[in-house]
N, C-alpha and C positions, 0 to 999 in steps of 0.2 A: 405827615411830611418824615416823621422821625422815624415811626414804628418801620416807614420803607424802606431807614437805612439803616435798623437794626434788623430787621428782616434778611438783609440784603448781605449784613455783615454776617451774618450767619450761613448763610446761603456760599458767601466768598471762602468763610474761613473754614466750615464741611468738606469744601472743596477740594482747599489748595491739603488740607488734613490726608482726606481719601486719597488721594493723587498723589502724596510723597512719602503719606506714613510715619505723620509726624503728631504729634499730641496737639490737641486742638489749642490751648488754653495759650502757647505759642505763637499760634497761628493769630487768635482774637483778639488779643491785646493789643499789640502796633494798631490792629484795624479798628479797635472803639477805641483807642488814645485821639488815631490820625483821621477817620473817617469820621466821628460821632460829635472828637473836640469835649470827653469828659474826661475829669483826670484821671491819674492812676491807679485811686483805692475804689474808688469806683467801678473802673475798668476791673478789676482783680474780682470783682463782688461779682459785676457781670459775668464776665468769664464762669468763676465756682459756677454758675448757675446752668452755664452752659455746658459746663464738664459733668453734671449730675445726668443729661440728657443723655452727653457722647457718650459716658460710662455705660450705664445701664444697657441703651440700643446698641451698643458694639459688643457688650460681652457675652450678650443674646445671638447675636450675628454668628461671635465666635465659639459657640455654643454648639448652635449647628454646623458650624464649621471643624467642630474636633479642633481646635487650637487653642481650647484651652484646660488649663489645670487646676480645678476650684480648692486642692489646697491649697496649695502657694498663694495662691491669690486671699486665702481666708488667712496665712500666717503673714504677709503681707501688710493685709491691711488692717487687722488687728493689734500693730506694732503701728502703727501711724497713725490712726484715728483720732487720738486723743493730741496729737501734738499739732495734729492739723486744724483742730480746734482752735490749740491755744493760739496756733501761729497767724492764724484768720482774728481771732480775738485782737492779737498785741496788733493789728494792723493802722487801724488809729492811733498808737503812738508811734508810730516809724515812718520817715521822713520820705518825703514822695523820691526824693533822688537814690535815697537807701533803696527804696525799694527795685525803681532802673536800673540798679549794679546787678541786684541781685537777679533783675530781671535778665537783663544782657548774659551772666554769668549761666544762667542756665536753657537760652538760646544757646549759645555756643560748644554747652552738650549734647544740644539737641542735633546739634550740624555737625558731628564729630562722631558723633554715633549711627547717624545716616550716610557719613559718607564711607565708614568702618563695616558698614550693614554687610556689607557680602563680602566682605575676609574673614569675618566670626564664625567660628562653630564652635559646639557645644564642647565640652572638655571631659565631660564624665557621666556616667550613667544614670546616679542614684549619688545625693549630696551626701557631705557625713551630717553627725551632730551638732559637729563645731562649726561648719555650715553654716547649719538652720540655726544656730546663736547669734550668728553676723548679721540676720535679718532684723531683729531687735536695733541697733543703732543707725541701720541704715534706713529700717520703715522710717523712727524719730525724724533724723534729719530729711528723708523725703516728704515724709507728713509736713513737718512745719514747714520745710519752705515752697510746699503746695500750697497751705492754707495761705501763706501771707502772700503768695506769687497769684494766687488763683489760678494754679493750673494743677494738673494730675500728679507731678510725682511721675511719671513713667520716664524721664528722664532719668532720674537710680535708681528706679525698678527693674527697666529692661536691664542695663548691665549687670546690678546684683543676680536677675533671673538666669543671665547669659553664663556668669563666670562663675559663680554659688553655686546655680543648681542645674548648671551644665544645658540649658534647655535648649532648642532647637529658634532663629529670630522669629520667625512666627509664632510659636509656642510662646514664646516669652512675651511677644507685644501683646498676644490675646490673653494670657494672665495677668499682665500688666495693666488692662484695663478691668479685669474684675474686682485686684488690688484697690482700683482710685474710686471705686464704688463705696468702696470701707474712708476711704481720706474725702470725699467730695462732699459729703454729707453733712458731716459734720462740719468739714469746713465751709460748707455755705452757711448753717446753721451759726458760726463764729461773725461770718462776715454780717447775717441781718443783724446783730448785736450790736455791733461797731461800726460797722460802717452805713453813710449817709446813700444808699442808691436806690431806681428802680428796678424794684423783681419786675415786674411784667416785662420792661423790655430784657432781661433775663432770659427768660421763659423765650419773647418771639427769637432772641438770638439760637438759643437750644433747639428749638424749631426746626427754624431754617439749617441750623447745622448736622441735623439729621438727615436731612434730603439733599443736601450739601456733599455731605459725605459719602450717601448711595452715588450721588455724581462722579464725585473725585473717583470712588472706586470702579465704577464702570469705563471711566477716561484713561485709567491706568492701565486697563487692556487694554487700548484700543492705541495711546500713545509709545512710542519708542522707548525705553528705559533710558537713551541715553537725553533727549530732549527732556524728560523728567528730573534729570539730575540738574539740564544749566538750570532748568525752571527756578527748582531748588535754590541751588548758587544763588541768581540773583534776587532772588523773594530773599533772602540769607541777608546777603551786602546787605541791601535798602533800609529791611530794618533794620541791619547792626550800626551802619551810619546814622541815620534817623537818630535812634536812640544816644548814639554817641553825642549828636549834635546837642541832644536834649540835656542831658550830666554835665559838657564841657558849657551852656551856656548858663545850668543851678550853678557855677561852681563860679562865674563871673560873675553874676549876680552874689551869690555868698560874698 
């Protein structure tokens, strides 16, 4: 029965991600917390396994769609991978409440980015050397946060690719997925060393997520964009309220 729950979490998470165009980690973590009942640290570790699967399959897909610039994926990936490992390894020392607050912040950034997506356009043809230097601190922060939370880091990669690299949104999201490969693999290594979790559950969620993402992408072409936007807003509101309740309960207990 457990395996069925985790494959369903992967399928649901992948479908929602593909339908709404947001990172898998921000969707998978609340599903793991509230459908499987595991703790937040195990949820971040299983989510990281899922991110490895999702980033590799998504990068292959974007390569064939010609919506990825590997040079920029490499820049961001290399600047974030060490920090992703550090963040993942330090997970065991970070209180659950702090992780939930950090997740809430990442979820909020993802929500704002999706709402603004249609209004954002690239502003330059070629980044300057100064812009390239900005990648290092952004990659470090994104990698560290991604390592702790078990998410890809796209919530910071995508805005940076838009504003500093001047990429269109579809290229920015595809290039971000390529960078996330570099973030997720060392992040998973850090989780394995520091967090007690069942890696098989992560593999099951990851496989389910790949199938779900394809389903979500298909549904996205069939469903009215306004309806998709409403679904996303409802999803965000429900998850936001649920996590806020958890945080307030933790504060009262402490």
